[in-house]
Each structure stands twice: as C-alpha cells, then as structure tokens.
C-alpha positions as CSV (number, residue, x, y, z in Angstrom):
1,M,103.5,78.7,126.8
2,R,102.6,82.2,127.8
3,T,99.2,83.8,127.1
4,L,97.9,87.3,127.7
5,D,96.7,88.1,131.2
6,F,94.2,90.8,130.2
7,N,93.9,92.0,133.8
8,K,97.6,92.9,133.9
9,I,98.2,94.4,130.5
10,K,99.9,97.8,130.3
11,I,100.6,99.0,126.8
12,S,102.9,101.8,125.8
13,I,102.6,103.1,122.3
14,V,105.6,105.0,121.1
15,G,104.6,107.7,118.6
16,M,101.3,109.6,118.6
17,G,100.9,110.4,115.0
18,Y,98.4,109.3,112.4
19,V,99.1,105.6,113.2
20,G,99.8,105.6,116.9
21,L,96.9,107.7,118.2
22,P,94.0,105.7,116.7
23,L,95.7,102.5,118.0
24,A,96.2,104.1,121.5
25,V,92.5,105.1,121.5
26,E,91.3,101.6,120.8
27,F,93.6,99.9,123.3
28,G,92.8,102.7,125.8
29,R,89.2,101.7,125.8
30,K,90.1,98.3,127.3
31,Y,93.6,98.3,128.8
32,N,95.9,100.6,130.7
33,T,97.6,102.4,127.9
34,V,100.2,105.1,127.6
35,G,100.4,107.2,124.4
36,F,104.0,108.4,124.4
37,D,105.6,111.0,122.2
38,L,108.6,113.3,122.6
39,N,106.6,116.2,121.1
40,K,105.4,118.0,124.3
41,Q,103.0,120.2,122.4
42,R,101.3,117.2,120.8
43,I,100.9,115.6,124.2
44,E,99.4,118.7,125.8
45,L,96.9,119.0,123.0
46,L,95.9,115.4,123.3
47,R,95.4,115.8,127.0
48,N,93.0,118.6,126.1
49,K,91.2,116.2,123.7
50,I,92.5,118.0,120.6
51,D,93.8,116.0,117.6
52,H,95.1,118.2,114.8
53,T,95.3,115.1,112.4
54,N,91.5,114.7,112.6
55,E,92.0,111.0,112.8
56,T,90.1,110.9,116.1
57,S,87.5,113.1,117.7
58,A,87.2,114.6,121.2
59,K,84.4,112.0,121.7
60,D,86.8,109.2,120.7
61,L,89.5,110.5,123.0
62,T,87.0,110.7,125.9
63,K,85.9,107.1,125.4
64,A,89.5,105.9,125.8
65,K,89.1,106.0,129.6
66,F,92.3,103.9,130.3
67,L,94.5,106.0,128.1
68,E,97.0,108.6,129.3
69,Y,99.5,110.7,127.4
70,S,103.1,111.4,128.3
71,F,106.4,112.8,127.0
72,N,108.3,111.5,130.0
73,P,110.2,108.2,129.3
74,K,109.6,107.1,133.0
75,S,105.9,106.7,132.2
76,I,106.5,103.6,130.1
77,E,108.8,101.8,132.5
78,D,106.2,99.5,134.0
79,S,104.6,98.5,130.7
80,N,104.8,94.9,129.5
81,I,103.8,95.5,125.9
82,Y,105.5,98.1,123.7
83,I,104.2,99.1,120.3
84,V,106.3,101.3,118.0
85,T,104.5,103.5,115.5
86,V,107.1,106.2,114.7
87,P,107.5,107.5,111.2
88,T,110.0,105.9,108.8
89,P,110.6,108.5,106.0
90,I,113.3,108.8,103.4
91,D,116.0,111.3,103.1
92,D,116.8,113.7,100.1
93,S,118.6,110.8,98.4
94,N,115.6,108.5,98.8
95,I,117.4,106.4,101.4
96,P,115.5,105.1,104.4
97,E,115.8,107.5,107.3
98,L,115.8,105.2,110.3
99,S,116.7,107.5,113.2
100,S,113.2,107.5,114.7
101,I,112.8,103.8,114.8
102,K,116.3,103.3,116.1
103,E,115.7,105.8,118.9
104,A,112.4,104.2,119.8
105,S,114.1,100.9,120.0
106,K,116.8,102.3,122.2
107,L,114.2,103.9,124.5
108,I,112.4,100.5,124.9
109,S,115.7,98.7,125.4
110,S,116.4,100.9,128.4
111,V,113.2,99.8,130.1
112,L,112.8,96.3,128.7
113,K,112.1,93.5,131.2
114,K,111.8,89.7,131.2
115,G,108.5,88.6,129.8
116,D,107.9,91.9,127.8
117,L,106.6,92.0,124.2
118,V,107.7,94.5,121.6
119,I,105.6,95.0,118.5
120,Y,106.6,97.2,115.5
121,E,104.0,98.8,113.2
122,S,106.2,101.3,111.3
123,T,106.7,100.5,107.6
124,V,110.1,99.1,106.9
125,Y,111.9,96.9,104.4
126,P,111.8,93.1,104.8
127,G,114.3,92.1,107.4
128,L,114.7,95.4,109.2
129,T,113.0,94.4,112.4
130,E,115.3,91.4,112.8
131,E,118.5,93.1,111.4
132,I,118.3,96.5,113.1
133,C,115.6,96.7,115.8
134,I,116.0,93.4,117.7
135,P,119.8,93.9,118.1
136,I,119.1,97.3,119.7
137,L,116.5,95.7,122.0
138,E,119.1,93.0,123.0
139,E,121.4,95.8,124.2
140,S,119.3,95.4,127.3
141,N,121.2,92.2,127.9
142,L,118.0,90.3,127.4
143,I,117.7,87.6,124.7
144,L,114.9,87.4,122.1
145,N,112.5,84.5,122.5
146,K,114.1,83.6,125.8
147,D,113.7,86.8,127.9
148,F,111.3,88.8,125.6
149,L,109.2,88.4,122.5
150,C,108.9,90.5,119.4
151,G,106.2,90.9,116.7
152,Y,105.4,92.9,113.6
153,S,102.0,94.1,112.6
154,P,102.1,96.6,109.8
155,E,99.9,99.7,110.1
156,R,97.2,100.1,107.4
157,I,95.8,103.5,108.4
158,N,94.6,105.6,105.5
159,P,94.7,109.2,106.6
160,G,91.5,111.1,106.1
161,D,89.5,107.9,105.3
162,Q,86.4,107.9,107.4
163,L,85.2,104.6,105.9
164,H,88.2,102.3,106.3
165,R,89.1,102.6,110.0
166,L,91.5,100.7,112.2
167,T,88.9,98.3,113.6
168,N,87.4,97.3,110.2
169,I,90.6,96.6,108.4
170,T,92.1,93.1,108.6
171,K,95.2,93.2,110.8
172,V,98.3,91.3,109.6
173,V,100.2,89.9,112.6
174,S,103.5,88.1,113.0
175,G,105.9,87.0,115.7
176,S,109.4,86.1,116.5
177,N,108.2,82.6,117.3
178,T,104.9,80.7,117.6
179,E,104.4,81.9,121.2
180,A,104.9,85.5,120.1
181,L,102.6,85.1,117.1
182,N,99.9,83.7,119.4
183,I,100.1,86.6,121.8
184,V,100.3,89.3,119.1
185,D,97.3,87.7,117.4
186,E,95.3,87.5,120.7
187,L,96.1,91.1,121.5
188,Y,95.0,92.6,118.2
189,S,92.0,90.3,117.9
190,S,90.7,91.9,121.1
191,I,90.2,95.3,119.3
192,I,90.0,94.5,115.6
193,D,86.5,93.7,114.4
194,A,87.7,92.6,110.9
195,G,89.9,90.0,112.4
196,T,93.6,89.1,111.9
197,Y,95.8,87.4,109.3
198,R,98.7,85.4,110.7
199,A,101.7,86.0,108.5
200,Q,104.3,83.2,108.2
201,T,107.2,85.3,109.5
202,I,108.0,88.9,110.6
203,K,109.8,89.3,107.2
204,V,106.7,88.2,105.3
205,A,104.6,90.7,107.2
206,E,107.1,93.5,106.5
207,A,107.1,92.6,102.8
208,A,103.3,92.5,102.6
209,K,103.1,96.0,103.9
210,V,105.7,97.5,101.7
211,I,104.3,96.0,98.5
212,E,100.8,97.3,99.2
213,N,101.8,100.8,98.5
214,T,104.4,99.8,95.9
215,Q,101.6,98.2,93.9
216,R,99.4,101.3,94.2
217,D,102.3,103.6,93.3
218,L,102.9,101.6,90.1
219,N,99.3,101.6,89.1
220,I,99.1,105.4,89.5
221,A,102.3,105.7,87.6
222,L,100.7,103.8,84.7
223,V,97.6,106.1,84.5
224,N,99.9,109.2,84.9
225,E,101.8,108.0,81.9
226,L,98.6,107.2,80.0
227,S,97.3,110.7,80.8
228,I,100.4,112.3,79.2
229,I,99.8,110.1,76.1
230,F,96.1,110.8,76.0
231,N,96.7,114.6,76.3
232,R,98.8,114.4,73.1
233,L,96.1,112.4,71.4
234,G,93.5,115.1,72.4
235,I,91.3,112.7,74.5
236,D,90.2,113.0,78.1
237,T,91.8,110.5,80.5
238,S,88.7,110.3,82.7
239,A,86.6,109.4,79.6
240,V,88.9,106.6,78.7
241,L,88.9,105.3,82.2
242,D,85.1,105.5,82.4
243,A,84.9,103.3,79.2
244,A,87.5,100.8,80.3
245,S,85.9,100.5,83.8
246,T,82.9,98.8,82.2
247,K,84.9,95.6,82.0
248,W,84.6,93.5,85.2
249,N,88.3,92.9,85.6
250,F,89.6,96.4,85.0
251,N,90.9,98.1,88.1
252,R,90.5,101.8,88.0
253,Y,93.2,104.2,89.2
254,N,93.2,107.9,88.6
255,P,96.1,110.1,87.6
256,G,97.5,112.7,90.0
257,L,100.3,113.9,92.2
258,V,101.6,111.0,94.3
259,G,102.8,112.1,97.8
260,G,102.1,111.3,101.4
261,H,104.1,109.3,103.9
262,C,103.4,105.9,102.4
263,I,102.8,105.6,98.6
264,G,105.7,107.9,97.6
265,V,108.0,106.5,100.3
266,D,107.5,102.7,100.7
267,P,108.8,101.7,97.3
268,Y,112.2,103.2,98.2
269,Y,112.4,100.9,101.2
270,L,111.9,97.9,99.0
271,T,114.3,99.1,96.3
272,F,116.9,100.0,98.9
273,K,117.0,96.5,100.3
274,S,116.9,95.0,96.8
275,E,119.9,97.0,95.8
276,Q,121.7,95.9,98.9
277,L,121.2,92.3,97.7
278,G,122.6,93.1,94.3
279,Y,119.4,93.6,92.2
280,L,118.4,96.9,90.7
281,P,114.6,97.0,90.5
282,K,113.5,98.3,87.1
283,I,109.7,98.6,87.1
284,I,109.4,100.0,90.6
285,L,112.0,102.7,90.1
286,S,110.5,103.5,86.7
287,G,107.1,104.1,88.3
288,R,108.7,106.3,90.9
289,K,110.3,108.3,88.2
290,V,107.1,108.9,86.3
291,N,105.2,110.0,89.5
292,N,108.1,112.2,90.6
293,E,108.1,114.0,87.2
294,M,104.4,114.9,87.2
295,P,104.8,118.3,88.9
296,A,107.3,119.3,86.2
297,Y,104.9,118.0,83.5
298,I,102.0,120.0,84.9
299,C,104.1,123.1,85.1
300,S,105.2,122.7,81.5
301,K,101.6,122.4,80.3
302,L,100.6,125.5,82.2
303,I,103.5,127.5,80.8
304,E,102.6,126.2,77.3
305,L,99.0,127.4,77.6
306,M,100.0,130.7,79.1
307,K,102.3,131.4,76.2
308,L,99.5,130.6,73.7
309,R,97.5,133.3,75.5
310,N,100.3,135.7,75.4
311,I,100.6,135.8,79.2
312,Q,104.1,136.9,80.2
313,L,105.5,134.6,82.7
314,K,107.4,137.2,84.7
315,K,104.2,139.3,85.1
316,S,101.9,136.3,85.7
317,K,100.4,135.2,89.0
318,V,99.2,131.7,89.7
319,L,97.1,130.3,92.6
320,I,97.4,126.7,93.8
321,L,94.4,125.5,95.7
322,G,95.3,122.7,98.2
323,F,98.7,121.8,99.7
324,T,98.1,118.5,101.4
325,F,99.0,115.2,99.8
326,K,95.3,114.2,99.5
327,E,91.9,115.8,99.9
328,N,90.0,116.4,103.1
329,C,93.1,115.6,105.2
330,P,95.5,118.0,106.9
331,D,98.6,115.8,106.3
332,I,101.3,117.6,104.4
333,R,104.0,114.9,104.7
334,N,105.8,114.4,101.4
335,T,103.2,116.5,99.5
336,K,104.1,116.9,95.8
337,V,102.3,120.2,95.7
338,I,105.5,121.8,97.0
339,D,107.3,120.4,93.9
340,L,104.7,122.0,91.6
341,F,105.1,125.3,93.5
342,M,108.9,125.2,93.2
343,E,108.7,124.4,89.5
344,L,106.5,127.4,88.9
345,R,108.8,129.6,90.9
346,K,111.8,128.3,89.0
347,N,110.1,129.5,85.8
348,N,109.6,133.0,87.3
349,V,105.9,132.6,87.9
350,E,104.6,134.3,91.0
351,T,102.7,131.6,92.9
352,D,100.5,131.6,95.9
353,I,99.0,128.6,97.8
354,F,95.7,128.5,99.7
355,D,94.6,125.5,101.8
356,P,92.0,126.0,104.5
357,V,92.7,122.6,106.2
358,V,96.5,123.1,106.6
359,N,98.3,124.4,109.6
360,S,100.1,127.4,108.1
361,E,102.8,127.4,110.8
362,E,103.5,123.7,110.1
363,A,103.8,124.4,106.3
364,K,106.2,127.2,106.9
365,K,108.3,125.2,109.3
366,N,108.6,122.1,107.1
367,Y,108.6,123.7,103.6
368,G,109.4,127.4,104.1
369,V,106.1,128.3,102.4
370,E,103.9,131.3,103.4
371,M,100.3,130.1,103.0
372,L,97.6,132.6,102.1
373,K,95.0,133.1,104.9
374,T,92.4,134.5,102.5
375,V,92.1,134.7,98.7
376,Q,91.3,137.8,96.7
377,A,89.1,137.6,93.6
378,N,90.2,138.5,90.1
379,Q,93.9,138.2,91.0
380,Y,95.2,135.3,89.0
381,D,96.2,134.4,85.5
382,A,95.8,130.7,86.4
383,V,94.2,128.7,89.2
384,I,95.3,125.1,89.8
385,L,93.0,122.9,91.8
386,A,95.7,120.6,93.1
387,V,93.8,119.0,96.0
388,P,89.9,118.9,95.7
389,H,89.0,119.5,99.4
390,K,85.3,119.3,100.1
391,E,85.4,123.0,101.0
392,F,86.5,123.9,97.4
393,I,84.0,121.6,95.8
394,D,81.2,122.8,97.9
395,R,81.9,126.4,97.0
396,G,81.6,125.4,93.4
397,L,83.2,126.3,90.1
398,Q,81.9,129.9,90.2
399,Y,83.9,130.5,93.4
400,I,87.1,129.1,91.8
401,K,86.6,131.1,88.6
402,S,85.9,134.3,90.6
403,L,89.6,134.1,91.7
404,C,90.7,134.3,88.0
405,S,91.2,137.5,86.0
406,N,89.9,137.7,82.5
407,E,91.0,135.0,80.0
408,S,92.7,133.1,82.8
409,L,93.3,129.4,82.9
410,F,91.8,126.8,85.2
411,F,93.7,123.5,85.8
412,D,91.6,120.8,87.4
413,L,94.2,118.2,88.2
414,K,91.8,115.6,89.8
415,G,88.9,116.0,87.4
416,A,86.6,117.4,90.2
417,F,84.5,119.2,87.6
418,L,83.4,118.5,84.1
419,E,86.0,118.3,81.3
420,E,84.7,121.4,79.5
421,E,84.9,123.5,82.6
422,S,88.7,123.5,82.7
423,Q,91.5,124.1,80.2
424,F,93.5,121.2,81.5
425,R,93.2,118.1,83.7
426,L,95.2,115.0,84.1
C-alpha cells in the first residue's frame, strides 16, 4: 500500500481564488507547490505578494517559500498531487454550471501519470466527482484505483472570517478506496491543526458539504419570514431573537440578504440532483424562494414609507451602502444587493451604490454597475445600510445620516444600530 513520500511531493492547486490560495499558502510552507490559475492578472499580482481577496497577507505569501504561481499548464506536468478548487456556480436558471470543474479535470487528465493523486475541493452535488470528474480523468487512458487515486475534501473557507481559518477548521477527507483515503488523510493532517474527519465515501463527503450551507440557508429563510411577520405585528425581530436566545437550545440566526458563492448556491446543487432522481424538494426550495424574495420585500417597504412621506418616486434618490455579499469582505459573487438595486431602479427610483471595499472595475464588469467613488452629503431621500462594513460602523450614525436630506429615511438591514435610530430594519 502506497504512503506519502514527503520528500518527493509536488502539489498543483488548480484555481487561485478564495479557496485555492489559502490552501496553496499552507502547502507551500512545507512542499513544492504550484498555484495555477488561467487568470494572468491574478497570477502576476500574487507573484508581487498582492491578494485582492484579503484572505492572505503579504506576510503569509512570503512565508510560503516553496510556492510558485503560474498560468502556464506546463508548470503542473511534473506534479504528483493535483487539487481542484475552481468555482462551481449556478446559471440564470439555477442549474449547476460545471464548465470550470470539467475544464480543470481535462487539464489534469492531459498530464496525469501513474501513481498520481487527484483531490477535489469544489462544492458539488453528491455523486458528481464519480459521475463526471473521474470519467474525464480516465480519458488519460489511466484507470482509477489501478493507475491513479482520487479523493474529495470539501472546502470550508468562510470569506472574510479572520477567526475560522483553514488550519483550525476540521477537514473532512475521503478517497476512492482505502489507500486513497489514507493518503488524503495523511496529506491534509500535515497542515490542518484541527485534525481531519474520515468520511465513509466520496459521495458522503460531497453531501456533507452541500448540506452545511443548505441548513444555514433554511435557518436564515426562517428568520427572514419571521421578520416579515414581526414587522406586521409591529415588533422588532432583533428584540424577539434576543429574548428567544436566552434558552440554551435556541440557535440564533439573523435575517438579511442571502448571497455569496456558497449559501445561495449550494442548495441548488442538492435540489438539482434530487430532481434528477425523481424527487422535488419542498422545504429546501421554499427556503430559497423566501431568501430570493427579500430584495423585493425591502424595496416594497421603502416605497411604502416614501409614499407615506409624500416623496415622489420619480424624483427620489436612494443610496445603498455596501455591495458585497457580507461585511468586511470584498467578495461580490452572487451578491443580493444587486437585486435590491434593480428592484429600486424598476420602480423608477434613482439609486446609487457606495462600497469602499469593492473593486469598482470588477463590479462594473460583472454587474454593469457604476459604483460611487465618493459620497456627497445631504443628497438622498433614503439611505440603506445593506452591508455593515466596519468602515461604515466606525464612521457612526451621524455620518450615515449626514448623507440624508431633510425628513429622509434610514434602512438598517442588519440591525447595526439601535432600533429607534432607523425607520426600518429586518
């Protein structure tokens, strides 16, 4: 049975995003590692110790002394371990968009050799690795478990989270057979301080990952629906949650816009596979519907209050503070703030967006949105604090209200300030 020869390891990590780069940095401290990405600009920035995701620092990148970056496929040819960390988004119809993981598999297939190990970390539906990825790898004319091994170890990166990092989160590992499982376990155990959990099969590991975010999505959907009910009752959702949280077995979730690459995406991977098998999920899709409708609900509440104040919609001007999918993180993937923006525009409300942590060129490229570079005071009939970045909170309520004109509205979607300091919050 094969074991790792730590003196001969060369690892290639395909995909240098929020998941791949931190992984490459940790492996690059111990082993010869190539961080591969087709994005030449991304590679050049990393070579200059610049990470626009803020998941690593220049200091971290410097410590990874065995790590190199490349956009040239030839650079990964002599590796013996390949780890795939490419994005797995959904399309406009909420169908898994698998082109990146298929292309990554084809790339590895073209250089795969006897004795190599391929590990997938990208979030997928249960069965995808064995049904789609491994057949592509076998186009190399090599046979799984005879000529090469395969594993799956789901990523658990939480973008922007400085407390829960790669090394202190338990790593779920799995393999195509016992031999593969042992090697994958040994590999990750060498960099993960929190230890590993050996999943029964690859399919189990895939399912464990996809339900983590599905569960969170459903819990947030529940409190979003509760916030709608409590608003009609005239009571504050945060106050209710504060009271309920005094019971030891109450798990607190807060209402809000649900976006990002994981929570708003992963449930669709599970429902897609479920529907293929002839079962239409009810609870999961209902939760997705509730969360997807929150931007329209917020817009309707704003319009309702504007009309009560005799603010004419066509002459109104609204500012949204924050564009990322979560606070203190530059990640704009699947942000639901864009949905709120479009809802307001659809109702003839002139709307601006300001977010100091966002790359404005990236926002324009991906969403066609022109971001404000600076904000003028006394300009807006309503200000929506959609994403409570530390910069906004540190500037304080007076700064936010200085942006408003007389008798304007302040929507505090995340309850960053006291209830009485805003006209609406979820």
